[in-house]
BALOBA-1460 file (C-alpha; in Angstrom, 3 decimals):
// residues 282
<rec num="1" residu="x" x="-99.891" y="-58.038" z="30.266"/>
<rec num="2" residu="x" x="-96.477" y="-58.764" z="29.784"/>
<rec num="3" residu="x" x="-93.266" y="-56.307" z="30.561"/>
<rec num="4" residu="x" x="-90.809" y="-56.249" z="27.857"/>
<rec num="5" residu="x" x="-87.551" y="-54.996" z="28.172"/>
<rec num="6" residu="x" x="-86.232" y="-53.158" z="25.974"/>
<rec num="7" residu="x" x="-82.387" y="-53.641" z="25.586"/>
<rec num="8" residu="x" x="-80.077" y="-50.865" z="23.852"/>
<rec num="9" residu="x" x="-77.211" y="-52.148" z="22.241"/>
<rec num="10" residu="x" x="-74.375" y="-50.027" z="22.524"/>
<rec num="11" residu="x" x="-71.654" y="-50.247" z="20.413"/>
<rec num="12" residu="x" x="-68.265" y="-50.760" z="21.155"/>
<rec num="13" residu="x" x="-65.971" y="-47.897" z="21.267"/>
<rec num="14" residu="x" x="-63.103" y="-48.024" z="18.956"/>
<rec num="15" residu="x" x="-59.998" y="-47.779" z="21.006"/>
<rec num="16" residu="x" x="-58.164" y="-45.767" z="18.536"/>
<rec num="17" residu="x" x="-60.912" y="-42.698" z="19.106"/>
<rec num="18" residu="x" x="-60.624" y="-40.773" z="22.188"/>
<rec num="19" residu="x" x="-63.103" y="-38.386" z="23.716"/>
<rec num="20" residu="x" x="-62.859" y="-34.643" z="23.099"/>
<rec num="21" residu="x" x="-64.625" y="-31.454" z="25.459"/>
<rec num="22" residu="x" x="-67.576" y="-31.600" z="22.782"/>
<rec num="23" residu="x" x="-67.881" y="-35.162" z="23.209"/>
<rec num="24" residu="x" x="-66.401" y="-36.229" z="19.826"/>
<rec num="25" residu="x" x="-64.501" y="-38.830" z="19.191"/>
<rec num="26" residu="x" x="-61.381" y="-38.139" z="17.210"/>
<rec num="27" residu="x" x="-59.104" y="-40.847" z="16.015"/>
<rec num="28" residu="x" x="-55.563" y="-41.342" z="18.459"/>
<rec num="29" residu="x" x="-53.724" y="-41.090" z="14.804"/>
<rec num="30" residu="x" x="-54.587" y="-37.890" z="14.269"/>
<rec num="31" residu="x" x="-53.452" y="-36.847" z="17.720"/>
<rec num="32" residu="x" x="-50.499" y="-38.584" z="16.974"/>
<rec num="33" residu="x" x="-49.623" y="-36.598" z="14.030"/>
<rec num="34" residu="x" x="-50.229" y="-33.562" z="15.234"/>
<rec num="35" residu="x" x="-47.324" y="-33.883" z="17.863"/>
<rec num="36" residu="x" x="-44.713" y="-35.105" z="15.457"/>
<rec num="37" residu="x" x="-45.688" y="-31.929" z="13.544"/>
<rec num="38" residu="x" x="-44.953" y="-29.776" z="16.264"/>
<rec num="39" residu="x" x="-41.936" y="-31.770" z="17.196"/>
<rec num="40" residu="x" x="-40.733" y="-31.462" z="13.635"/>
<rec num="41" residu="x" x="-41.726" y="-27.524" z="13.875"/>
<rec num="42" residu="x" x="-39.516" y="-27.257" z="16.910"/>
<rec num="43" residu="x" x="-36.709" y="-28.912" z="15.730"/>
<rec num="44" residu="x" x="-36.839" y="-26.990" z="12.449"/>
<rec num="45" residu="x" x="-36.842" y="-23.670" z="14.593"/>
<rec num="46" residu="x" x="-33.834" y="-25.099" z="16.657"/>
<rec num="47" residu="x" x="-31.664" y="-25.488" z="13.486"/>
<rec num="48" residu="x" x="-32.717" y="-22.025" z="12.244"/>
<rec num="49" residu="x" x="-31.485" y="-20.734" z="15.732"/>
<rec num="50" residu="x" x="-28.324" y="-22.452" z="15.459"/>
<rec num="51" residu="x" x="-27.260" y="-21.674" z="12.031"/>
<rec num="52" residu="x" x="-28.500" y="-17.962" z="12.799"/>
<rec num="53" residu="x" x="-26.369" y="-17.870" z="15.869"/>
<rec num="54" residu="x" x="-23.169" y="-19.190" z="13.639"/>
<rec num="55" residu="x" x="-23.456" y="-16.998" z="10.784"/>
<rec num="56" residu="x" x="-23.970" y="-14.311" z="13.687"/>
<rec num="57" residu="x" x="-20.510" y="-15.335" z="14.871"/>
<rec num="58" residu="x" x="-19.051" y="-15.514" z="11.590"/>
<rec num="59" residu="x" x="-19.838" y="-11.931" z="10.673"/>
<rec num="60" residu="x" x="-18.492" y="-10.609" z="13.907"/>
<rec num="61" residu="x" x="-15.441" y="-12.943" z="13.401"/>
<rec num="62" residu="x" x="-15.293" y="-11.722" z="9.747"/>
<rec num="63" residu="x" x="-15.789" y="-7.662" z="10.407"/>
<rec num="64" residu="x" x="-13.321" y="-8.138" z="13.691"/>
<rec num="65" residu="x" x="-10.744" y="-9.470" z="11.423"/>
<rec num="66" residu="x" x="-11.265" y="-6.802" z="8.658"/>
<rec num="67" residu="x" x="-11.032" y="-3.937" z="11.364"/>
<rec num="68" residu="x" x="-8.044" y="-5.482" z="12.594"/>
<rec num="69" residu="x" x="-6.222" y="-5.522" z="9.283"/>
<rec num="70" residu="x" x="-7.163" y="-2.334" z="8.177"/>
<rec num="71" residu="x" x="-5.915" y="-0.929" z="11.487"/>
<rec num="72" residu="x" x="-2.610" y="-2.864" z="11.872"/>
<rec num="73" residu="x" x="-1.640" y="-3.149" z="8.764"/>
<rec num="74" residu="x" x="-1.361" y="0.096" z="6.942"/>
<rec num="75" residu="x" x="1.564" y="1.136" z="5.440"/>
<rec num="76" residu="x" x="3.508" y="4.405" z="6.847"/>
<rec num="77" residu="x" x="6.966" y="3.891" z="5.293"/>
<rec num="78" residu="x" x="7.903" y="2.884" z="1.902"/>
<rec num="79" residu="x" x="11.415" y="2.689" z="0.228"/>
<rec num="80" residu="x" x="11.917" y="3.088" z="-3.465"/>
<rec num="81" residu="x" x="15.583" y="2.278" z="-5.124"/>
<rec num="82" residu="x" x="16.579" y="1.922" z="-8.651"/>
<rec num="83" residu="x" x="14.165" y="4.420" z="-10.642"/>
<rec num="84" residu="x" x="15.691" y="6.941" z="-12.737"/>
<rec num="85" residu="x" x="13.046" y="7.081" z="-15.561"/>
<rec num="86" residu="x" x="10.173" y="8.108" z="-12.634"/>
<rec num="87" residu="x" x="10.147" y="9.599" z="-9.596"/>
<rec num="88" residu="x" x="9.330" y="7.717" z="-6.324"/>
<rec num="89" residu="x" x="5.653" y="9.062" z="-6.139"/>
<rec num="90" residu="x" x="4.953" y="7.941" z="-9.968"/>
<rec num="91" residu="x" x="6.180" y="4.573" z="-8.768"/>
<rec num="92" residu="x" x="4.462" y="4.642" z="-5.774"/>
<rec num="93" residu="x" x="1.264" y="5.054" z="-8.116"/>
<rec num="94" residu="x" x="2.133" y="2.082" z="-9.979"/>
<rec num="95" residu="x" x="2.573" y="-0.018" z="-6.915"/>
<rec num="96" residu="x" x="-0.170" y="0.787" z="-4.539"/>
<rec num="97" residu="x" x="-2.917" y="2.439" z="-6.222"/>
<rec num="98" residu="x" x="-6.469" y="1.609" z="-6.142"/>
<rec num="99" residu="x" x="-8.368" y="0.300" z="-3.144"/>
<rec num="100" residu="x" x="-6.483" y="-1.551" z="-0.376"/>
<rec num="101" residu="x" x="-3.198" y="-0.381" z="-1.733"/>
<rec num="102" residu="x" x="-1.985" y="1.201" z="1.100"/>
<rec num="103" residu="x" x="-2.269" y="-2.379" z="3.112"/>
<rec num="104" residu="x" x="0.807" y="-4.408" z="3.325"/>
<rec num="105" residu="x" x="-0.958" y="-7.700" z="3.998"/>
<rec num="106" residu="x" x="-3.313" y="-6.578" z="0.672"/>
<rec num="107" residu="x" x="-0.195" y="-5.952" z="-1.394"/>
<rec num="108" residu="x" x="1.801" y="-9.168" z="0.069"/>
<rec num="109" residu="x" x="-1.130" y="-11.230" z="-1.611"/>
<rec num="110" residu="x" x="-1.358" y="-9.164" z="-4.723"/>
<rec num="111" residu="x" x="2.758" y="-9.476" z="-5.423"/>
<rec num="112" residu="x" x="3.497" y="-12.480" z="-4.134"/>
<rec num="113" residu="x" x="5.850" y="-14.576" z="-6.429"/>
<rec num="114" residu="x" x="5.596" y="-12.491" z="-9.076"/>
<rec num="115" residu="x" x="7.193" y="-8.585" z="-10.178"/>
<rec num="116" residu="x" x="5.315" y="-5.730" z="-11.931"/>
<rec num="117" residu="x" x="6.450" y="-5.278" z="-15.649"/>
<rec num="118" residu="x" x="4.589" y="-3.822" z="-18.502"/>
<rec num="119" residu="x" x="5.111" y="-0.255" z="-17.576"/>
<rec num="120" residu="x" x="7.281" y="1.746" z="-20.491"/>
<rec num="121" residu="x" x="10.991" y="2.063" z="-19.692"/>
<rec num="122" residu="x" x="11.092" y="-0.812" z="-16.509"/>
<rec num="123" residu="x" x="11.960" y="-4.442" z="-17.210"/>
<rec num="124" residu="x" x="10.090" y="-5.532" z="-13.811"/>
<rec num="125" residu="x" x="9.506" y="-4.112" z="-10.288"/>
<rec num="126" residu="x" x="9.777" y="-6.189" z="-7.112"/>
<rec num="127" residu="x" x="7.546" y="-5.565" z="-4.093"/>
<rec num="128" residu="x" x="8.752" y="-6.861" z="-0.748"/>
<rec num="129" residu="x" x="6.811" y="-6.420" z="2.664"/>
<rec num="130" residu="x" x="9.775" y="-5.882" z="5.588"/>
<rec num="131" residu="x" x="7.142" y="-4.787" z="8.311"/>
<rec num="132" residu="x" x="3.449" y="-4.485" z="8.648"/>
<rec num="133" residu="x" x="4.044" y="-0.846" z="7.877"/>
<rec num="134" residu="x" x="6.806" y="-0.768" z="5.810"/>
<rec num="135" residu="x" x="7.406" y="-1.776" z="1.854"/>
<rec num="136" residu="x" x="9.777" y="-1.806" z="0.055"/>
<rec num="137" residu="x" x="9.805" y="-1.268" z="-3.876"/>
<rec num="138" residu="x" x="12.771" y="-2.100" z="-6.053"/>
<rec num="139" residu="x" x="12.794" y="-1.042" z="-9.896"/>
<rec num="140" residu="x" x="14.780" y="-2.295" z="-12.711"/>
<rec num="141" residu="x" x="14.670" y="-0.347" z="-15.218"/>
<rec num="142" residu="x" x="15.518" y="-1.382" z="-18.887"/>
<rec num="143" residu="x" x="19.512" y="-0.711" z="-19.908"/>
<rec num="144" residu="x" x="19.060" y="2.464" z="-22.309"/>
<rec num="145" residu="x" x="22.522" y="3.176" z="-24.296"/>
<rec num="146" residu="x" x="20.747" y="5.799" z="-26.154"/>
<rec num="147" residu="x" x="18.190" y="7.206" z="-28.119"/>
<rec num="148" residu="x" x="17.419" y="8.531" z="-31.819"/>
<rec num="149" residu="x" x="14.496" y="11.078" z="-32.719"/>
<rec num="150" residu="x" x="12.803" y="9.795" z="-35.594"/>
<rec num="151" residu="x" x="9.326" y="10.999" z="-36.884"/>
<rec num="152" residu="x" x="8.520" y="13.482" z="-33.821"/>
<rec num="153" residu="x" x="9.326" y="10.078" z="-31.287"/>
<rec num="154" residu="x" x="12.084" y="9.452" z="-28.808"/>
<rec num="155" residu="x" x="13.746" y="5.671" z="-29.764"/>
<rec num="156" residu="x" x="15.275" y="4.339" z="-26.980"/>
<rec num="157" residu="x" x="17.679" y="1.770" z="-28.003"/>
<rec num="158" residu="x" x="19.682" y="-0.880" z="-25.493"/>
<rec num="159" residu="x" x="23.534" y="-1.741" z="-25.626"/>
<rec num="160" residu="x" x="22.963" y="-4.235" z="-29.031"/>
<rec num="161" residu="x" x="20.802" y="-1.740" z="-30.723"/>
<rec num="162" residu="x" x="17.451" y="-3.214" z="-29.618"/>
<rec num="163" residu="x" x="14.488" y="-0.580" z="-29.433"/>
<rec num="164" residu="x" x="12.949" y="-0.882" z="-26.321"/>
<rec num="165" residu="x" x="10.867" y="2.059" z="-26.070"/>
<rec num="166" residu="x" x="9.537" y="5.304" z="-27.888"/>
<rec num="167" residu="x" x="8.383" y="8.363" z="-25.980"/>
<rec num="168" residu="x" x="6.809" y="11.849" z="-26.687"/>
<rec num="169" residu="x" x="8.944" y="12.728" z="-23.933"/>
<rec num="170" residu="x" x="12.565" y="12.876" z="-23.428"/>
<rec num="171" residu="x" x="14.197" y="10.743" z="-20.463"/>
<rec num="172" residu="x" x="17.151" y="12.796" z="-18.627"/>
<rec num="173" residu="x" x="20.455" y="11.121" z="-18.472"/>
<rec num="174" residu="x" x="20.107" y="9.343" z="-22.311"/>
<rec num="175" residu="x" x="22.336" y="10.793" z="-24.803"/>
<rec num="176" residu="x" x="21.332" y="11.180" z="-28.018"/>
<rec num="177" residu="x" x="22.798" y="9.824" z="-30.682"/>
<rec num="178" residu="x" x="22.716" y="11.400" z="-34.287"/>
<rec num="179" residu="x" x="24.588" y="10.866" z="-37.387"/>
<rec num="180" residu="x" x="23.289" y="7.008" z="-38.081"/>
<rec num="181" residu="x" x="21.263" y="6.456" z="-40.915"/>
<rec num="182" residu="x" x="17.897" y="4.066" z="-41.002"/>
<rec num="183" residu="x" x="14.715" y="3.906" z="-43.092"/>
<rec num="184" residu="x" x="12.503" y="2.607" z="-40.251"/>
<rec num="185" residu="x" x="11.919" y="1.600" z="-36.820"/>
<rec num="186" residu="x" x="10.473" y="-1.304" z="-35.463"/>
<rec num="187" residu="x" x="9.775" y="-1.983" z="-31.663"/>
<rec num="188" residu="x" x="11.591" y="-4.891" z="-29.933"/>
<rec num="189" residu="x" x="14.036" y="-5.413" z="-33.052"/>
<rec num="190" residu="x" x="17.172" y="-3.582" z="-34.169"/>
<rec num="191" residu="x" x="17.992" y="-0.585" z="-35.536"/>
<rec num="192" residu="x" x="18.583" y="-0.758" z="-38.980"/>
<rec num="193" residu="x" x="21.877" y="0.471" z="-39.088"/>
<rec num="194" residu="x" x="24.252" y="0.060" z="-41.753"/>
<rec num="195" residu="x" x="27.258" y="-0.594" z="-39.346"/>
<rec num="196" residu="x" x="25.376" y="-2.579" z="-36.279"/>
<rec num="197" residu="x" x="29.352" y="-2.668" z="-34.974"/>
<rec num="198" residu="x" x="28.522" y="1.406" z="-34.021"/>
<rec num="199" residu="x" x="26.207" y="0.152" z="-30.995"/>
<rec num="200" residu="x" x="29.047" y="-1.387" z="-29.381"/>
<rec num="201" residu="x" x="31.257" y="1.826" z="-29.340"/>
<rec num="202" residu="x" x="27.830" y="3.622" z="-27.782"/>
<rec num="203" residu="x" x="27.695" y="1.283" z="-25.128"/>
<rec num="204" residu="x" x="31.456" y="1.802" z="-24.743"/>
<rec num="205" residu="x" x="31.316" y="5.562" z="-24.628"/>
<rec num="206" residu="x" x="27.896" y="5.753" z="-22.477"/>
<rec num="207" residu="x" x="29.592" y="3.334" z="-19.834"/>
<rec num="208" residu="x" x="32.888" y="5.444" z="-19.569"/>
<rec num="209" residu="x" x="30.712" y="8.606" z="-19.436"/>
<rec num="210" residu="x" x="28.642" y="7.017" z="-16.754"/>
<rec num="211" residu="x" x="32.069" y="6.021" z="-14.643"/>
<rec num="212" residu="x" x="33.163" y="9.538" z="-14.670"/>
<rec num="213" residu="x" x="29.824" y="10.916" z="-13.808"/>
<rec num="214" residu="x" x="29.431" y="12.898" z="-17.000"/>
<rec num="215" residu="x" x="26.759" y="13.189" z="-19.132"/>
<rec num="216" residu="x" x="26.825" y="14.384" z="-22.964"/>
<rec num="217" residu="x" x="23.851" y="15.830" z="-24.733"/>
<rec num="218" residu="x" x="24.711" y="14.150" z="-28.006"/>
<rec num="219" residu="x" x="26.660" y="11.603" z="-29.405"/>
<rec num="220" residu="x" x="27.525" y="12.250" z="-32.791"/>
<rec num="221" residu="x" x="28.885" y="9.535" z="-35.583"/>
<rec num="222" residu="x" x="29.996" y="11.205" z="-38.648"/>
<rec num="223" residu="x" x="29.898" y="8.948" z="-41.871"/>
<rec num="224" residu="x" x="33.027" y="7.373" z="-40.892"/>
<rec num="225" residu="x" x="32.175" y="6.428" z="-37.826"/>
<rec num="226" residu="x" x="34.384" y="9.148" z="-36.039"/>
<rec num="227" residu="x" x="33.123" y="10.289" z="-32.671"/>
<rec num="228" residu="x" x="32.156" y="13.624" z="-31.158"/>
<rec num="229" residu="x" x="30.202" y="14.527" z="-27.942"/>
<rec num="230" residu="x" x="28.308" y="17.293" z="-27.263"/>
<rec num="231" residu="x" x="28.174" y="19.266" z="-24.275"/>
<rec num="232" residu="x" x="25.908" y="22.045" z="-24.392"/>
<rec num="233" residu="x" x="27.898" y="24.238" z="-26.930"/>
<rec num="234" residu="x" x="30.896" y="22.914" z="-26.530"/>
<rec num="235" residu="x" x="31.825" y="20.028" z="-28.623"/>
<rec num="236" residu="x" x="34.686" y="17.062" z="-28.290"/>
<rec num="237" residu="x" x="36.424" y="15.301" z="-31.175"/>
<rec num="238" residu="x" x="36.974" y="11.855" z="-29.764"/>
<rec num="239" residu="x" x="37.756" y="9.908" z="-32.900"/>
<rec num="240" residu="x" x="37.436" y="6.426" z="-32.971"/>
<rec num="241" residu="x" x="37.215" y="4.097" z="-29.951"/>
<rec num="242" residu="x" x="40.515" y="3.692" z="-29.405"/>
<rec num="243" residu="x" x="41.983" y="4.969" z="-25.902"/>
<rec num="244" residu="x" x="38.469" y="6.107" z="-25.401"/>
<rec num="245" residu="x" x="38.808" y="5.623" z="-21.439"/>
<rec num="246" residu="x" x="42.088" y="7.460" z="-21.332"/>
<rec num="247" residu="x" x="40.309" y="10.538" z="-23.474"/>
<rec num="248" residu="x" x="36.885" y="10.145" z="-21.226"/>
<rec num="249" residu="x" x="38.939" y="10.028" z="-17.939"/>
<rec num="250" residu="x" x="40.792" y="13.293" z="-18.997"/>
<rec num="251" residu="x" x="37.827" y="15.497" z="-20.297"/>
<rec num="252" residu="x" x="36.820" y="15.368" z="-16.650"/>
<rec num="253" residu="x" x="39.077" y="17.553" z="-15.535"/>
<rec num="254" residu="x" x="38.727" y="19.629" z="-18.873"/>
<rec num="255" residu="x" x="35.183" y="20.416" z="-19.192"/>
<rec num="256" residu="x" x="34.930" y="22.843" z="-16.272"/>
<rec num="257" residu="x" x="37.237" y="25.340" z="-18.349"/>
<rec num="258" residu="x" x="34.674" y="24.882" z="-21.204"/>
<rec num="259" residu="x" x="31.530" y="25.969" z="-19.439"/>
<rec num="260" residu="x" x="30.080" y="29.073" z="-21.143"/>
<rec num="261" residu="x" x="32.321" y="28.126" z="-24.060"/>
<rec num="262" residu="x" x="31.721" y="27.241" z="-27.487"/>
<rec num="263" residu="x" x="33.975" y="25.715" z="-29.472"/>
<rec num="264" residu="x" x="35.631" y="22.440" z="-30.387"/>
<rec num="265" residu="x" x="37.910" y="20.466" z="-28.029"/>
<rec num="266" residu="x" x="40.109" y="18.158" z="-30.569"/>
<rec num="267" residu="x" x="41.120" y="15.080" z="-28.795"/>
<rec num="268" residu="x" x="41.441" y="12.773" z="-31.478"/>
<rec num="269" residu="x" x="45.515" y="12.067" z="-31.277"/>
<rec num="270" residu="x" x="45.248" y="11.665" z="-27.190"/>
<rec num="271" residu="x" x="46.309" y="8.813" z="-25.881"/>
<rec num="272" residu="x" x="48.532" y="7.558" z="-22.731"/>
<rec num="273" residu="x" x="51.315" y="8.313" z="-24.502"/>
<rec num="274" residu="x" x="50.535" y="11.485" z="-26.428"/>
<rec num="275" residu="x" x="48.366" y="13.569" z="-24.287"/>
<rec num="276" residu="x" x="47.942" y="16.451" z="-26.833"/>
<rec num="277" residu="x" x="44.560" y="18.120" z="-27.062"/>
<rec num="278" residu="x" x="43.492" y="21.856" z="-28.409"/>
<rec num="279" residu="x" x="40.761" y="23.659" z="-28.093"/>
<rec num="280" residu="x" x="39.308" y="26.053" z="-31.459"/>
<rec num="281" residu="x" x="36.734" y="28.163" z="-30.422"/>
<rec num="282" residu="x" x="33.845" y="29.250" z="-32.777"/>
C-alpha cells in the first residue's frame, strides 16, 4: 500500500489585500481612500472654523465701530443762519430728519459736495460739520422783491419780476404790490405787466426800505405808475422813483408820529433841495 501525500496548493496572497479582524481581506486601496476622505473632512472642518472665526471677528469690529460712531458723533449743537421764511426748528427738521439725522458723520456723507434744494423759498442750503458734535446749516433763500395776490394765492416774484414761488401762506417782511394789471401767472416766468420797468422801481423801493429797517405792508402803483407806500392805516405818497433814497431816509423819522393815525403823508415834492411834505388826516 503506497502512501500518497496530498499537496494542498495555497494561493499566493494579493499584496494589495490586508487581513482584518474577521479574517477577511480588504484591498489596500480602500484603506488609502478612506484615509484621504478623512483628511478631506478634516481640512474642510478646519476651513469652516477659520471662516467662522473671521466672520465673528468682522462682526465684532462692525458692531464695535457702529456703537463707537453712534456714541461719539452725536450732534448736540446746531447753528442755523440766513433763514427768514422758515424757523430754525423747521430748517433742522428738513436737514436732520430721518434715521441717523442727529449723527454728524452720517450728515457729512449725506451732504458731501452737494446742497439741499427743491424747497419752497430756498435757493439752497449748505451743511458743514464743524466738530463731531457741531453742525452749521447755512440757508440761502430766494431773493423776493414782493408779492401779488392772485386767485387766492400769494405769488412771490424776484427783482426781475420772475415768479419764484406761490403759496397759500403769507410770508412776513415781503411787501404786497398792488395796482399792477396782468391776466395770468406762470411759475418761473415774468409777470406779464404792461410796463416791465416797474420791477426796477419795486427793487429800488424794497432795497431802500430794507436799508432803513422799514417794512411796508403794501406798495401801490396807480395807472401812471406813481407810488404810494402803505403802513397800516397811513399812506405815504412817494410819487415817482426820483429822490427815493432821500424820501425814505426821511420817512424813517416821520413814521413814529403816524402810528395810530389814518391819513396820507404827501412826499411827492420832497427832495434834497425841497424838503416839503404834508399830512392830511382821513
